[in-house]
C-alpha positions as CSV (number, residue, x, y, z in Angstrom):
1,M,107.1,-90.0,-1.6
2,E,106.7,-93.3,-3.5
3,Y,107.2,-92.5,-7.2
4,V,104.7,-95.2,-8.2
5,K,101.9,-93.1,-6.6
6,L,102.7,-90.2,-9.0
7,I,102.7,-92.3,-12.2
8,N,99.4,-94.0,-11.4
9,C,97.5,-90.9,-12.4
10,M,96.0,-91.5,-15.9
11,R,94.9,-87.9,-16.2
12,C,91.4,-89.1,-17.1
13,G,89.7,-86.1,-15.4
14,M,87.3,-88.0,-13.3
15,C,88.5,-86.0,-10.3
16,L,87.8,-82.6,-11.8
17,P,84.1,-82.2,-11.0
18,H,84.7,-83.2,-7.4
19,C,87.6,-80.9,-6.6
20,P,86.5,-77.7,-4.7
21,T,89.3,-75.5,-5.9
22,Y,89.0,-76.6,-9.5
23,K,85.3,-75.9,-9.5
24,E,86.0,-72.4,-8.4
25,T,88.9,-71.6,-10.7
26,F,88.8,-74.1,-13.7
27,L,92.6,-74.0,-13.5
28,E,94.6,-77.2,-14.2
29,T,97.1,-76.2,-11.5
30,A,94.2,-76.1,-9.0
31,S,93.1,-79.6,-9.9
32,P,94.1,-83.0,-8.4
33,R,95.7,-84.2,-11.6
34,G,97.4,-80.9,-12.1
35,R,99.0,-81.2,-8.6
36,V,100.1,-84.7,-9.2
37,A,101.7,-83.6,-12.5
38,L,103.6,-80.8,-10.7
39,M,104.9,-83.1,-8.0
40,R,105.9,-85.7,-10.6
41,K,107.9,-83.1,-12.6
42,I,109.6,-82.0,-9.4
43,E,110.5,-85.6,-8.5
44,E,111.8,-86.2,-12.1
45,G,113.9,-83.0,-11.8
46,E,112.1,-81.1,-14.6
47,L,110.8,-78.5,-12.2
48,E,112.2,-76.8,-9.1
49,A,110.1,-76.5,-6.0
50,S,109.7,-72.7,-6.3
51,E,107.5,-70.7,-3.9
52,R,105.0,-70.1,-6.7
53,L,104.8,-73.8,-7.4
54,L,104.4,-74.7,-3.7
55,E,101.7,-72.1,-3.6
56,Y,99.7,-74.0,-6.2
57,L,100.0,-77.1,-4.1
58,S,99.1,-75.4,-0.9
59,L,95.7,-74.4,-2.5
60,C,94.7,-78.1,-2.0
61,L,92.1,-78.5,0.8
62,D,93.1,-82.1,1.3
63,C,89.4,-83.1,1.3
64,Q,90.3,-86.2,-0.7
65,A,87.2,-86.1,-2.8
66,C,89.5,-86.8,-5.7
67,A,90.5,-90.2,-4.1
68,T,86.8,-91.2,-3.9
69,A,86.3,-90.3,-7.6
70,C,89.6,-91.7,-9.0
71,P,89.2,-95.1,-10.7
72,C,92.9,-95.8,-10.0
73,G,92.8,-94.9,-6.3
74,V,95.1,-91.9,-6.7
75,N,94.8,-89.7,-3.6
76,A,96.2,-86.4,-4.6
77,G,95.4,-84.7,-1.3
78,E,97.3,-87.3,0.7
79,M,100.2,-87.0,-1.7
80,V,100.4,-83.3,-1.4
81,A,100.5,-83.7,2.4
82,E,103.3,-86.2,2.2
83,F,105.1,-84.0,-0.3
84,K,104.9,-81.0,2.1
85,C,106.2,-83.2,5.0
86,E,109.2,-84.2,2.9
87,R,110.0,-80.6,1.9
88,H,109.4,-79.4,5.5
89,E,111.9,-81.8,7.0
90,G,114.7,-80.1,5.1
91,R,114.1,-76.6,6.6
92,G,112.8,-77.4,10.1
93,L,110.1,-75.6,12.1
94,S,109.7,-71.9,12.4
95,V,109.5,-70.3,15.8
96,M,105.7,-70.1,15.7
97,E,105.3,-73.7,14.4
98,D,107.6,-75.0,17.1
99,L,105.6,-73.1,19.7
100,V,102.2,-74.5,18.6
101,L,103.1,-78.0,17.3
102,R,105.8,-78.9,19.9
103,K,105.3,-76.7,22.9
104,L,101.5,-76.5,23.0
105,L,99.5,-79.3,21.2
106,P,101.3,-82.3,22.8
107,H,100.6,-80.9,26.3
108,P,96.9,-81.0,27.2
109,D,97.4,-78.9,30.4
110,R,99.2,-76.1,28.4
111,L,96.5,-76.2,25.7
112,E,93.7,-75.9,28.2
113,A,95.6,-73.0,29.9
114,A,96.0,-71.3,26.5
115,V,92.2,-71.4,26.0
116,A,91.3,-70.0,29.5
117,P,91.8,-66.3,28.4
118,M,89.4,-66.8,25.6
119,R,86.8,-68.2,28.0
120,A,87.3,-65.2,30.2
121,Y,87.0,-62.9,27.2
122,Q,83.6,-64.3,26.5
123,R,82.2,-64.6,30.0
124,S,83.3,-61.2,31.1
125,G,81.3,-59.6,28.3
126,L,84.4,-58.2,26.6
127,Q,83.7,-60.1,23.4
128,K,80.4,-58.3,22.9
129,I,82.0,-55.0,23.5
130,V,84.9,-55.7,21.1
131,R,82.5,-56.9,18.4
132,S,80.0,-54.1,18.8
133,L,82.7,-51.4,18.6
134,G,84.5,-53.1,15.6
135,I,87.8,-53.1,17.4
136,L,88.9,-56.3,15.5
137,K,89.2,-54.2,12.3
138,M,92.3,-52.7,13.9
139,F,94.0,-56.1,13.9
140,P,95.3,-58.3,11.0
141,P,92.4,-60.0,9.1
142,A,93.4,-63.5,10.3
143,I,92.8,-62.4,14.0
144,G,89.3,-61.3,13.1
145,R,88.5,-64.5,11.3
146,M,89.7,-66.6,14.2
147,E,87.8,-64.6,16.7
148,G,84.7,-64.8,14.5
149,L,84.8,-68.6,14.4
150,L,84.9,-68.9,18.2
151,P,81.6,-70.3,19.5
152,E,80.6,-70.1,23.2
153,L,83.1,-72.1,25.1
154,P,82.1,-74.6,27.8
155,A,82.8,-73.7,31.5
156,R,85.5,-76.4,31.7
157,P,87.2,-78.7,29.2
158,L,85.7,-82.2,29.2
159,R,89.0,-83.8,29.9
160,R,88.9,-82.0,33.3
161,T,85.4,-83.2,34.2
162,I,84.9,-86.6,32.6
163,D,85.7,-89.7,34.7
164,E,88.5,-91.8,33.4
165,V,86.3,-94.8,33.5
166,T,82.5,-94.4,32.8
167,P,80.8,-97.7,33.7
168,A,78.3,-99.5,31.5
169,V,74.6,-99.1,32.2
170,G,73.3,-102.6,32.9
171,E,75.3,-105.7,31.8
172,E,78.6,-104.9,30.3
173,R,78.9,-105.9,26.7
174,G,82.5,-104.6,26.2
175,R,85.1,-102.0,27.0
176,V,86.0,-99.2,24.6
177,G,88.7,-96.5,24.8
178,F,87.5,-93.0,24.0
179,F,89.9,-90.8,22.1
180,L,89.0,-87.3,23.2
181,G,90.0,-84.8,20.5
182,C,91.6,-81.5,21.5
183,V,88.9,-79.2,20.0
184,M,86.1,-81.6,21.0
185,S,87.2,-81.4,24.7
186,L,87.9,-77.6,24.6
187,V,85.1,-76.4,22.4
188,F,82.5,-79.1,21.8
189,S,82.5,-80.8,25.2
190,E,78.7,-81.3,25.2
191,A,79.0,-83.5,22.0
192,S,81.7,-85.6,23.4
193,Y,79.9,-86.0,26.7
194,A,76.9,-87.2,24.7
195,T,79.2,-89.7,22.9
196,V,80.3,-91.3,26.3
197,Q,76.7,-91.4,27.5
198,L,75.4,-93.1,24.4
199,L,78.2,-95.8,24.6
200,S,77.5,-96.3,28.3
201,A,73.7,-96.6,27.7
202,L,74.4,-99.4,25.2
203,G,76.4,-101.4,27.7
204,Y,80.0,-100.3,27.1
205,T,82.4,-99.4,29.8
206,V,84.2,-96.3,28.4
207,V,87.9,-95.7,29.3
208,T,89.1,-92.1,28.6
209,P,92.8,-91.9,29.4
210,K,93.5,-88.4,30.7
211,A,97.1,-88.4,29.5
212,Q,96.2,-88.8,25.8
213,K,97.7,-86.3,23.4
214,C,96.7,-84.6,20.2
215,C,96.3,-87.2,17.4
216,G,99.0,-85.5,15.3
217,A,96.8,-84.3,12.4
218,P,97.9,-80.7,12.9
219,N,101.5,-81.8,12.6
220,M,100.7,-83.7,9.4
221,L,99.0,-80.6,7.9
222,A,102.0,-78.4,8.8
223,G,104.5,-80.9,7.4
224,D,105.9,-81.8,10.8
225,R,106.4,-85.6,10.4
226,E,108.6,-85.9,13.5
227,G,105.8,-84.4,15.7
228,L,103.2,-86.7,14.1
229,L,105.3,-89.8,14.8
230,E,105.9,-88.7,18.4
231,A,102.2,-88.3,19.0
232,A,101.4,-91.6,17.3
233,R,104.0,-93.5,19.4
234,F,102.7,-91.9,22.7
235,N,99.0,-92.7,22.0
236,V,99.7,-96.2,20.8
237,D,101.6,-97.0,24.0
238,L,99.0,-95.3,26.3
239,F,96.0,-97.2,24.9
240,A,97.9,-100.4,24.8
241,G,97.8,-100.5,28.6
242,H,94.0,-101.1,28.5
243,D,92.1,-104.2,27.4
244,L,89.8,-102.6,24.8
245,D,87.5,-103.9,22.1
246,F,87.5,-100.6,20.1
247,I,89.0,-97.1,20.3
248,V,86.2,-94.7,19.6
249,T,86.3,-91.1,18.5
250,D,83.7,-88.6,17.6
251,C,86.1,-86.3,15.7
252,G,86.3,-87.1,12.0
253,G,89.8,-85.6,11.7
254,C,91.1,-87.6,14.7
255,G,89.6,-90.8,13.4
256,A,91.2,-90.4,10.0
257,E,94.6,-89.8,11.5
258,L,94.4,-92.5,14.2
259,K,93.4,-95.2,11.6
260,K,96.7,-94.4,9.8
261,Y,99.0,-95.0,12.8
262,G,100.0,-98.4,11.4
263,H,101.0,-96.6,8.2
264,H,102.9,-93.9,9.9
265,L,104.7,-96.3,12.2
266,A,105.3,-98.9,9.5
267,G,106.4,-102.3,10.8
268,D,105.1,-101.6,14.3
269,E,102.5,-104.3,15.2
270,A,101.1,-102.4,18.2
271,A,100.5,-99.3,15.9
272,A,98.8,-101.5,13.3
273,A,96.6,-103.1,16.0
274,F,95.7,-99.7,17.4
275,G,94.7,-98.4,13.9
276,N,92.6,-101.5,13.2
277,R,90.7,-101.0,16.5
278,V,89.8,-97.3,15.8
279,R,86.1,-96.7,15.1
280,D,84.1,-93.5,14.4
281,I,81.2,-93.3,16.9
282,S,78.7,-93.8,14.2
283,Q,80.3,-97.2,13.3
284,V,79.9,-98.4,16.9
285,L,76.4,-97.1,17.4
286,S,75.2,-98.6,14.1
287,L,76.1,-102.0,15.4
288,H,73.2,-101.7,17.9
289,G,70.6,-99.9,15.8
290,D,67.5,-101.9,16.9
291,E,68.5,-101.6,20.6
292,L,69.2,-97.9,20.2
293,R,65.8,-97.3,18.5
294,E,64.0,-98.6,21.5
295,K,65.7,-96.1,23.8
296,L,65.0,-93.0,21.6
297,T,62.0,-90.7,22.1
298,P,60.4,-88.3,19.6
299,L,62.4,-85.3,18.5
300,P,60.3,-83.1,16.1
301,L,63.1,-81.4,14.1
302,T,63.9,-81.0,10.4
303,V,67.5,-81.9,9.8
304,T,70.0,-82.5,7.0
305,Y,73.4,-84.1,7.2
306,H,76.8,-82.8,5.9
307,D,79.5,-85.4,5.3
308,P,82.8,-84.2,6.8
309,C,85.6,-84.9,4.3
310,H,87.6,-86.8,6.9
311,I,84.6,-89.2,7.5
312,A,83.2,-89.7,4.0
313,H,86.3,-89.5,1.9
314,C,89.1,-90.5,4.2
315,Q,87.2,-93.2,6.1
316,G,84.5,-94.2,3.7
317,I,81.7,-93.7,6.3
318,R,78.5,-92.4,4.7
319,Q,75.5,-94.6,5.5
320,E,76.0,-95.0,9.3
321,P,75.3,-91.4,10.3
322,R,72.2,-91.3,8.1
323,S,70.9,-94.6,9.4
324,L,71.3,-93.4,13.0
325,L,69.4,-90.2,12.3
326,K,66.5,-92.2,10.8
327,L,66.2,-94.1,14.1
328,V,65.0,-91.0,15.9
329,P,61.2,-90.8,16.0
330,G,59.7,-87.6,14.6
331,L,63.0,-86.5,12.9
332,D,62.4,-85.2,9.4
333,C,65.7,-86.1,7.6
334,R,66.3,-84.3,4.3
335,E,69.2,-85.3,2.0
336,L,71.6,-82.5,1.2
337,A,72.8,-82.0,-2.4
338,E,76.5,-82.5,-2.7
339,A,76.5,-83.6,0.9
340,D,80.1,-84.7,0.8
341,A,81.5,-81.5,-0.8
342,C,84.0,-79.7,1.4
343,C,82.8,-76.7,3.5
344,G,86.1,-74.9,3.2
345,S,87.3,-75.4,6.8
346,A,90.2,-77.9,6.2
347,G,92.1,-77.4,9.5
348,T,93.6,-73.9,9.3
349,Y,92.8,-73.4,5.6
350,N,90.0,-71.0,6.3
351,I,92.5,-68.7,8.1
352,E,95.4,-69.2,5.7
353,K,93.4,-69.1,2.4
354,P,90.3,-67.1,3.4
355,E,89.2,-66.1,-0.1
356,M,89.1,-69.6,-1.5
357,S,87.6,-71.0,1.8
358,D,84.7,-68.5,1.5
359,R,84.0,-69.4,-2.1
360,V,83.9,-73.1,-1.2
361,L,81.7,-72.3,1.9
362,S,79.2,-70.3,-0.1
363,R,78.4,-73.3,-2.3
364,K,77.8,-75.4,0.8
365,I,75.6,-72.8,2.5
366,A,73.4,-72.5,-0.6
367,T,72.7,-76.3,-0.7
368,I,72.0,-76.3,3.1
369,K,69.4,-73.5,2.8
370,A,67.7,-75.3,-0.1
371,T,66.8,-78.2,2.2
372,G,64.7,-75.9,4.5
373,A,66.3,-77.8,7.5
374,E,66.2,-76.3,10.9
375,V,69.3,-78.1,12.0
376,L,72.5,-79.1,10.2
377,V,74.1,-82.3,11.6
378,T,77.7,-83.1,11.1
379,S,80.6,-84.8,13.0
380,N,83.8,-82.9,12.7
381,P,84.9,-79.9,14.8
382,G,86.3,-78.0,11.8
383,C,83.0,-78.3,10.0
384,L,81.1,-77.4,13.2
385,L,83.2,-74.2,13.7
386,Q,82.9,-73.1,10.0
387,L,79.3,-73.9,9.6
388,K,78.1,-72.6,13.0
389,K,79.4,-69.1,12.2
390,A,78.1,-69.0,8.6
391,L,74.6,-70.4,9.3
392,A,74.1,-68.3,12.4
393,E,74.3,-65.3,10.0
394,E,71.6,-66.6,7.7
395,T,67.9,-65.7,7.8
396,P,66.5,-67.7,9.3
397,P,69.5,-69.1,11.1
398,V,70.2,-72.8,11.0
399,R,71.4,-74.5,14.1
400,V,74.4,-76.8,13.8
401,M,74.7,-79.9,16.0
402,H,77.0,-82.9,16.3
403,L,75.4,-86.3,15.4
404,T,75.8,-87.5,19.0
405,E,74.1,-84.3,20.4
406,V,71.0,-85.1,18.3
407,L,70.9,-88.8,19.4
408,H,71.6,-87.9,23.1
409,R,68.9,-85.3,23.0
410,S,66.4,-88.0,21.8
411,L,67.8,-90.4,24.4
412,S,67.5,-87.7,27.2
413,P,65.0,-85.1,26.0
414,R,65.4,-81.6,27.5
């Protein structure tokens, strides 16, 4: 980690009201400036990286709301992630980490095969039996939480069914690559299908390379820098083989990581060019707002929008999703208080730190219910998983939809 990043923090406290964990604990060690101070003391040799100290750092959700609030541009969340990578390199991967990060995630076929039993578990009716009998209480709590987050899976992953090249409707205005995220393909295929159809309707030929791998974000979260760099190198080379105007993604986490490929592969011109071409789907659709408006039909729904951390804070995208929703005739869009506050998902944080995740989530649910919206719209799979489960349990339940699902439903009403 660059030492200059650590000394840039002025300890002004502007980050404190925006940090989810500080708001829940009011502990300095659970604040961005507190984490920066701890890392600085370790780098200066005044503190040892004990398990207790590392536990303080691991409480960070990496939502990067602190970076948005900081007048000096200090990004404590990103620094914690880099710090964890550096510490992790010295001890290597555990057996389970190696299995997931190296043997499973980089191989789409294996990942799809691993999800197949879960699909059978749902479609056979076994899931209903297991839940009704409370069998999950016999297993470790983490198993129950993961099972509870599982929404209804599509019949097949989108990577298996989508064409590698989807032609433009009408005259071609450009060619874009579609980066199909792992969870989007396996769990939220309908949303990603909508993404491709929207791009095609606006005149883009959409290229979806079937060989693409995980973006590397899980490796970064786990401190596996080598795995991250391997994923980045592979995807850069793969997409370089196509003549593309943009590389589009509808996954906030993927988009944030893909845009940093030039940083991860420092000095590599192809990686820098790749990162510069990455766009969130809302950025591309917003370029054609007037044209899209003409294609949309009335959709009488009351909605509110939750800003995923990886879109609002990491990529600075806030107005585009809202402007797109306002294009839909009949849609009643209500602004959400603290819309860019984290929902507590944060990758696997909601499994690893369930108590803190639930406390952060409860704040988000309260603000959503206060809007009176029928539908919550968001654009990141982690948020979709976390909020779908929580809002389905509310009375009345609130549906959760990806931004592209709403737009596509207006484009092609059902």
